C-alpha positions as CSV (number, residue, x, y, z in Angstrom):
1,X,-31.2,28.6,25.8
2,X,-29.2,25.8,24.1
3,X,-26.6,26.8,21.6
4,X,-27.7,26.1,18.0
5,X,-24.9,26.0,15.5
6,X,-24.9,29.0,13.2
7,X,-27.5,30.9,15.3
8,X,-27.3,33.4,18.0
9,X,-24.3,35.7,18.7
10,X,-21.6,33.0,18.8
11,X,-18.7,33.7,16.4
12,X,-17.9,31.4,13.4
13,X,-14.9,30.1,15.2
14,X,-16.9,29.1,18.4
15,X,-15.9,25.4,18.1
16,X,-12.2,26.4,18.2
17,X,-12.8,28.7,21.2
18,X,-14.8,26.0,23.0
19,X,-12.0,23.4,22.4
20,X,-9.4,25.8,23.8
21,X,-11.5,26.3,27.0
22,X,-12.1,22.5,27.3
23,X,-8.4,21.9,27.0
24,X,-7.4,24.6,29.4
25,X,-9.8,23.3,32.0
26,X,-8.7,19.7,31.4
27,X,-12.2,18.6,30.4
28,X,-13.2,19.0,34.0
29,X,-16.1,21.0,35.4
30,X,-14.4,23.9,37.1
31,X,-17.1,24.0,39.8
32,X,-17.6,20.3,40.9
33,X,-14.6,18.6,39.2
34,X,-16.8,16.2,37.2
35,X,-15.3,14.8,34.0
36,X,-16.9,13.0,31.1
37,X,-16.6,9.2,31.4
38,X,-14.6,8.8,28.3
39,X,-11.9,11.2,29.7
40,X,-11.3,9.2,32.8
41,X,-8.0,7.4,33.2
42,X,-8.1,3.7,32.1
43,X,-11.5,4.3,30.6
44,X,-13.2,1.3,28.9
45,X,-16.4,2.0,27.2
46,X,-19.5,0.2,28.5
47,X,-23.2,0.2,28.0
48,X,-23.5,2.1,31.3
49,X,-21.7,5.3,30.3
50,X,-23.9,8.2,31.2
51,X,-21.8,11.3,31.4
52,X,-20.4,12.4,28.1
53,X,-19.0,15.7,26.7
54,X,-22.6,16.4,25.6
55,X,-23.3,17.0,29.3
56,X,-20.9,19.9,29.5
57,X,-21.1,23.5,28.5
58,X,-18.8,26.5,28.1
59,X,-20.3,29.2,30.3
60,X,-19.9,33.0,29.7
61,X,-19.2,34.5,33.1
62,X,-20.7,37.8,32.1
63,X,-23.5,36.2,30.1
64,X,-22.4,38.1,27.0
65,X,-22.1,35.6,24.1
66,X,-20.0,38.2,22.2
67,X,-17.3,38.3,24.9
68,X,-15.3,35.2,24.1
69,X,-12.1,36.2,25.9
70,X,-10.8,33.0,27.5
71,X,-10.9,34.7,30.9
72,X,-14.7,35.1,30.5
73,X,-15.2,31.4,29.7
74,X,-15.3,28.3,31.9
75,X,-16.1,24.6,31.3
76,X,-18.9,23.3,33.5
77,X,-21.1,20.3,33.6
78,X,-24.8,20.8,32.7
79,X,-25.8,20.4,36.4
80,X,-23.5,23.2,37.6
81,X,-24.4,25.3,34.6
82,X,-28.1,25.0,35.5
83,X,-27.3,26.0,39.1
84,X,-25.3,29.1,37.9
85,X,-28.3,30.3,35.8
86,X,-30.7,29.5,38.6
87,X,-28.6,31.7,41.0
88,X,-28.5,34.5,38.4
89,X,-32.2,34.3,37.8
90,X,-32.9,34.5,41.6
91,X,-30.7,37.6,41.8
92,X,-32.7,39.3,39.0
93,X,-36.0,38.5,40.8
94,X,-35.0,40.1,44.1
């Protein structure tokens, strides 16, 4: 379920918490190491940019949106985030 600003169980200061996680993890997916194009060294914008910060998520390790301790949060790309949830769903089914 995507995050909708002002809805769900996220706190009012979620944007600040998210920014702290992004900064702590150096704007890099902690699983695969992918970074947004505009954070790459010597980056020059082009019409072919395709990986932006919109392709990244802050994931709650315990899946509890109310637990916003930094130790429970990690910065991941949307592809790794999808794999994390796929693995979690497979565990629930078994």
